[in-house]
Phi, psi and omega in degrees: 000132175254123178255118180295168185309121177262137182237170186278053175256141175277182183298336179272358179087014179268142176290132176262130175074046179308123180078359184244100185302314183297318179297321178293320178298319177302315181293320178300315180289330172297314179297318176299315179300320178295318179296318178296313182299328181298338178244016177078022180251170176225177176297339176295340180271352183283128180248347182206137174233136174243124182250137172236114185236148180281336182213111184293348179293350179268014184303320180298319177295318180298314179297321180298317179292311180305316185294342175279348184249326182253172175289104186291337179278339177217068184292161177297158172302150181210158174227135178237130180232130174273130182236151180285333182210153168242191188292342175223146182298328184273000178267124185261344179203159175217140182227130173256154178221151171236129179235147175252118181258117183275140177287146179292000000 
């Protein structure tokens, strides 16, 4: 399953945590979890994460949030890219995921 870039928007389309990277990361991982659950998957099924961040200095916060959702001792492969802009000025990060869903 390929999950397109998730951003820190709530169900109503409002930015969560304006100016607060950690709060935005929390919302992004909530959104990823919801997308996974919609197809019967969990973060244990995630094999790759791609991060697009406006400021790489927030890496410690990103890892702290990520580690509460994935297996921190064997996290999925990942790529992190610092970008000057995302689709909205108030969005600080976007995360894509690839999950492998095993047949029963």
